[in-house]
N, C-alpha and C positions, 0 to 999 in steps of 0.2 A: 174841656178835657185837659187834664194836667197830670204829670207824673214827675216826681223829683229827679228821675233819671233823664229827663229832657236836657239837663245840664251835664256835660262831660267836661272835666278839667282840661284846659288847653294852656299852652304857654302864654304868658301875659302879652307877648309880642304877636301872637297869632291874630290875623285880621277878623276872624269870625267871632261875633259878639255872643258867645255861648251863654254868658250870664244874663242876657236879656230875658230869658224865660222865667227864672225865679223873680227877677226884678219886676217884670210885668205883673206876675201874680200878686206880688206884694202891693204894687200900686193899685191894682183893681180892688183888692180887699180893703185897703186903707180908704179908698174913695167910696166904698160901699156899692160899687158897680156889681160886684159879685159877693157872695158869702161862701164860707167853707162848705155849706150844704150844697151849693151849686156845683162844686168841683167833683167831677167823676174821673176815676183813675182807670186808664186803659190797661189791658193786658197784652203781651206780645202776640203778634199774629203767627199762625202756623204756616208752614211751607206751602200747602195747597192754595192758601189765599195769596201769598206773595207770588206764586207761580202763575197767577192769572195775568201778571204784567211782566215779571222778570224771568229770564232764562234760568234753568236749573244750574247751568254751568257757572253763571255769575253768582248765584246765591251760594253755591258750594264754595267758591273762592272767598266769599265774604265770611261764611261761617267757619272756615278753616284758616282764616288769616293768611290766605294765599294770594292776595293781590300783589301784582308786580310793582316794582318801584315806579314805573311809568304810570300805572293805574292810580297809585297813591298820589302822585304829583297832579294827575288830571282831576282827582277828587278834591284835592286841596285841604284835606284833613288827615292828621296822623291816624293810622288804623289801630283799633283796639277792640277788645271784646265789649267794653263799655259803649263804644260808638255803635257797634252792631245792635246792642240792646236798645240804645237810644233811638236808633233808626226804626226798629220794629215797633217800639212803643209810640213814636210820633205818628207812624202810619196807622197804628191802631187807634190813636186819638182822633185822627181825621175820619176814619171809618165810623167811629162811635159818634162823632159830631154829625156826620151825615145821617146816621140812623136817627139821632135825636132830632135833627131838623125835619126829617120826614114825619116824625111824630108831633113835634111842637111848633114847627114852622121856621125856627131860627135857633142856631147853636154855633159853637165855636170851639176850635182847638187852640190852645195856647202854644202851638208849635206848628209844624207842617208848612206846606207850600214848596216842597223840594222838587221843583219842576224841571230841573236840568238832568234828572236821572232817566236814563234810557233802559230798555229791557236788558241789555247786556253790559252796561257799564254805568258808573257814576261820574259826575263832573260838577264843578262849580259849587262845592260844599253840599252836594245832594247825593245821597247814597241810594235811597229807595224813593220811587215816585208815589208819595202818599195819596195824592189826588187821584191818580190813575188807578191805584189799588182800590180805593174806596168806591169809585164809580164802577169798576169792573166787577167787584164783589156784589154790589147791590143789583147790578144788571143780571149777574149769574143767579142770584136768589129770586129774581123776578119781581123785586120791589120797585124797580124803575126800569124804563126802557130808554128814555131820552134824558140827557143831561147837558148842562152848559158849564164850561169852565171859563170863569171871568178872571183873567190873569192881568192884574194891574201892578205887578212887580215891574221895576224899571228894566229888567232884563227879560228878553223874550223867553217864553216857556217852551224851549225847543224840544225837551224830552217828552213833555205831555203832547205836544203837537205830533211828534213822530209816532207815539204809541197809538193815538187815535186817528191817524191819517186816513185809514181805510174803514173807520167805524162811522157809518152814516148817522147814527143816532146820538153821537157825542159831538157837540159843537165846541170848538176851541177858539177862544177870543183872547188876543194878547195885544195890549197897548203898551209900547215900550220905547226905549231910546234906540233910534235907528242906528247910531254909530257905537252902540255899547255891546258888551258881551251878550250872547255869542256873536262873533263877527259873521260867521256863516249861519244864517237863520234857517230854521225848518218851517215850512209853510203851515200856518194855522188855518182854520176855516175863515177867520178874519183877523188880519194883522193891521194894526194902526201904528206905523212908525212915527216917532216924534223927533224933532230936531234938538240938538244940544241947546240947553238954556230955556227950553219951553217952560212957561210959567202958568199961573193959575188959570187965566182967561182962556188961553189956547188949549190947555189940557182939559178943562172942564167942558169946553165947547165940543171937543172931539168925543168925550165920553157921552155927553148928552145926545149927540147925533148917532152914536154907534151902539150903545147898550140896548136901547129899545129894539133896534134892528136884530141884535143877537137873540133877544128873548122871543121875538116874533119868528125868526127863522128856525130857531132850535126847538120851539114848542117844549121847552124843558120841563121835566117833572122834578128836577133838582138842580139847583145852582151851587157851585162851589166858588167862593170868592177868595182869590189870593191877594190879600190886602198889604202888599209890600210897601214899606215906608221909605225905600231907597229912592223914591221920586222927590223927596224933600230937598230943598236947597241946602247945600253944604255936605250932602252925603258923599262919602269918600269914593264911591263907585257909581254914583247916580247920573251925573251930568245934566239933570233937569233942575228946575228952580221953583218948585211949589213951596208956597209958604205953609206954615203950620195950619192956618185957616183953610188953605186950599186942600190939604190932606184931609181935614175934617169934613169939608164940603163933599169931597169925593166919596168918602165912606158913607155919609148920610145919603147921598144920591143913589149909590149902588143898593144899599139896603132897602130904601124906600121904593125904588123902581122895581126891584125883584119881588119884594114881599107884597106890594100892592097889586101885583098880578096873581097873587096866590101861589107863588112858586116857593117851596121850601129852600132855605139858604143856609149853607154851612160856610163858616169863615175860617180861614187859616192865615197864619202870619206872613209867610214868605220873607223877603229880605229887608234889611235895613242896616246901614253902616254909618251912622252919625259919628260926630267927633268923639263922643263917649257913649258907653253902653247904657248909661242911665238915660241919656237923651233918646237913644233908639227905643228903649222901653216906653218912655213917655209918648213918643209918636205913635206907638202901637196902641196906646190906650184909647185913641180917638174912635177906632172902629167899634170898640166895646161900649163906649159912651153912646155912640149912634145906635147900636143895637138895643141897648137898654132903653133909650129914649123912644125908639120906635115901638118897642113892646109896651111901654107905659101908655103911649098914645092909642095904640091899636086895641089894647085890652087892659085897662087900668087895674082890674081885679086879678089879673093873671100873675103867675109867679115871675121872678126876674128872668132875664134872658139866660138860656141854658149854656153858660160858658163852660160848664162841665169839667 
């Protein structure tokens, strides 16, 4: 799923790599991982869908540009109508990817993973919690009952964990830097904190031990994978030390482990803050390569992965 409005102009000095979205699309097309026919364009979500997760008061402040200065600082992004449109479109893209995954087995949004958004506020560059919105809407429609959130962004998915804290049928799993943002963690169903400097061997061992447990305990009818690349060595906000090969191995393991159990999987980008935005986009390509390779192995005659 992709929309040109996923990119909102920001100051060149702003730390959020907004240009990674069109850069990633260009890389995937150039490599032939996706074609233009694979790209599906989402439409903004209506208030009833957003209100399944977010409070009406918060949404009203967003739509009327009435966020306080403190709320804008907490969000970390300058507020604008374009940012509101981008946020609703990115959430719509994740919902569309989840619907497509239920139909085809595997799909992705070239945005999303805004896991720091809470029902009544945004923080950490996250306005709306797209993953929670997608799961809540599909549950409300009766398309799924049980879901698993596989959050491998380097930062704990505190907003998602809070939203689903009392929802027994949604299992939240977060593997993250123990001493990284947010300093005050919200309890997920399963949290795996990692020490600063953890590298490939330690990371992949923890993932191999815990992901099968997540799938067994959740009995999920849908998985949503937050494939953050801020785990890579050299990330400005990451503090971990995965090599590029380690990131690629991680992505392959998640896709193969989930899909070989017959669980539909939707992929979203989450974070990444490499030294340059082109590098961030390059790291994000690995999960799409892994998805395409799995699809080719599982069904050689099938259409390419629904990056949509």
